[in-house]
C-alpha positions in Angstrom: 0.0 0.0 0.0 2.8 2.4 0.6 4.0 2.0 -3.0 0.7 3.2 -4.4 0.7 6.3 -2.2 4.3 7.2 -3.3 3.3 7.0 -7.0 0.3 9.3 -6.4 2.5 11.8 -4.6 5.2 11.8 -7.3 2.5 12.2 -10.0 0.8 15.2 -8.0 4.2 16.9 -7.6 4.9 16.6 -11.3 1.5 18.1 -12.2 2.2 21.1 -9.9 5.6 21.7 -11.6 3.9 21.5 -15.0 1.1 24.0 -14.0 3.7 26.4 -12.5 5.8 26.4 -15.7 2.7 27.3 -17.9 1.7 30.2 -15.6 4.6 32.4 -16.8 3.5 34.9 -19.5 5.6 35.7 -22.5 5.8 39.4 -23.4 7.4 41.7 -25.9 7.3 45.5 -26.3 8.2 48.1 -28.9 8.6 51.9 -28.5 7.9 54.7 -30.9 8.5 58.4 -30.7 5.6 60.7 -31.2 6.5 64.2 -32.4 4.1 67.2 -32.3 5.2 69.8 -34.8 3.4 73.0 -33.7 3.2 76.1 -35.8 2.5 79.6 -34.7 -1.3 79.8 -34.5 -3.6 82.8 -34.1 -7.3 83.4 -34.7 -9.4 86.5 -34.2 -13.2 86.5 -34.3 -16.3 88.3 -33.2 -18.3 86.6 -30.4 -21.6 86.9 -28.6 -23.5 87.8 -31.7 -21.0 90.4 -32.9 -19.6 90.7 -36.3 -21.6 91.2 -39.4 -22.8 94.7 -40.1 -23.1 97.5 -37.5 -25.9 99.9 -38.6 -26.1 103.4 -37.1 -29.2 105.4 -38.2 -29.1 109.2 -38.1 -32.4 110.9 -37.9 -31.8 114.3 -36.4 -29.4 117.2 -36.9 -28.1 116.7 -33.4 -27.2 113.1 -34.2 -25.4 114.2 -37.4 -23.4 116.9 -35.5 -22.7 115.0 -32.2 -22.4 111.5 -33.5 -23.9 108.2 -32.5 -22.4 105.2 -30.7 -22.8 101.6 -31.6 -23.6 98.6 -29.3 -20.6 96.8 -27.8 -18.7 94.4 -30.1 -17.0 91.5 -28.3 -13.9 90.1 -30.0 -11.9 86.9 -29.1 -8.3 86.1 -29.9 -6.8 82.6 -29.6 -3.1 82.5 -29.8 -0.2 80.2 -28.8 2.1 83.3 -28.5 1.9 86.8 -27.1 0.1 89.1 -29.6 -0.9 92.7 -30.3 -4.2 94.0 -31.9 -4.5 96.9 -34.4 -7.4 98.5 -36.1 -7.7 100.1 -39.6 -10.2 100.7 -42.4 -10.5 99.2 -45.8 -11.0 102.6 -47.4 -9.9 106.2 -46.9 -13.4 107.5 -47.4 -16.7 105.8 -46.8 -18.2 104.3 -49.9 -21.4 106.3 -50.7 -24.7 104.8 -51.9 -27.4 107.3 -52.6 -28.6 109.9 -55.1 -26.6 113.0 -54.1 -23.7 114.2 -56.3 -22.5 116.7 -53.7 -21.4 116.4 -50.0 -21.2 112.6 -50.3 -17.6 112.1 -49.2 -16.9 111.4 -45.5 -13.3 110.5 -44.6 -13.3 107.4 -42.4 -10.5 108.9 -40.1 -12.8 111.8 -39.1 -16.2 110.1 -39.5 -15.6 106.9 -37.6 -13.9 106.3 -34.3 -13.4 103.2 -32.1 -12.9 102.8 -28.4 -11.7 99.8 -26.3 -14.3 99.5 -23.5 -13.0 96.2 -21.9 -9.7 94.3 -22.1 -9.4 90.7 -20.9 -6.4 89.8 -22.9 -3.8 90.1 -20.2 -2.1 92.7 -22.3 -2.0 96.5 -22.2 -4.1 99.2 -23.9 -1.8 101.5 -25.8 -1.6 105.1 -24.8 -3.7 106.2 -27.8 -6.4 103.6 -26.8 -6.3 104.8 -23.2 -7.1 108.3 -24.4 -10.5 107.3 -25.6 -12.0 107.5 -29.1 -9.4 106.7 -31.9 -9.9 107.6 -35.5 -10.0 104.6 -37.8 -7.4 105.0 -40.5 -6.9 103.6 -44.0 -3.4 102.2 -44.8 -2.0 102.9 -41.3 -3.4 100.6 -38.7 -3.4 101.8 -35.1 -2.3 99.4 -32.4 -4.8 99.3 -29.6 -3.6 96.4 -27.5 -0.1 95.0 -27.0 1.8 92.3 -25.1 -1.4 90.3 -24.8 -1.1 86.8 -23.2 -1.4 83.6 -25.2 -4.5 81.6 -24.6 -7.7 80.2 -26.0 -10.2 82.9 -24.8 -8.5 86.3 -24.8 -11.3 88.8 -25.2 -11.8 92.5 -25.6 -14.7 94.8 -26.3 -15.0 97.8 -28.6 -17.7 100.2 -29.7 -17.8 102.7 -32.6 -18.8 106.3 -32.8 -19.8 107.8 -36.1 -20.0 111.5 -36.6 -20.9 112.2 -40.3 -21.5 116.0 -39.8 -24.4 118.1 -40.7 -23.3 118.6 -44.3 -23.3 114.9 -45.2 -25.8 114.1 -48.0 -28.5 111.5 -47.2 -27.6 107.9 -48.2 -25.7 105.0 -46.9 -22.0 105.2 -46.1 -20.0 102.0 -45.8 -16.5 101.0 -44.8 -15.0 97.8 -43.4 -13.3 98.0 -40.1 -10.3 95.6 -39.9 -9.0 94.3 -36.6 -5.7 92.5 -37.0 -4.1 90.3 -34.3 -0.3 89.8 -34.8 1.9 87.5 -32.8 4.9 89.1 -31.1 
């Protein structure tokens, strides 16, 4: 009887060794380098329903002489580097649409002004912007914000003031106001 017991013990010990040998997992690995090649990136856009056309209606002599202000225009810049913001006009004079052949020229630099009313860019308003209303110029942009921080939600707010003058002929006067964000 002792011989049978020894054979069972030897068989059971062999099975445990075989199970232990199969429990080891084989593995292998490989590595790969992932490069991110980032370019300078900047984007400027109107937000909160801004952009499009700003219409200012003039109905009285007082409005023509004293001017009229627009609603606030919210603008966002997204940049991965510090930046500055400038403003200019697409034309030296407003483009006129109407029936008059006299008094239909309004220089943009005297007829349209812009003011920064809020600055959440982490940058600084330039001295000219701090002084209040700035004339919008053609061909010579005016820097209004500088040393602005990089980020995905750098915002500022502007409004316009138009003063066509009492001699301006009735009609529609148009120009494009161009805001330019430039990385520093």
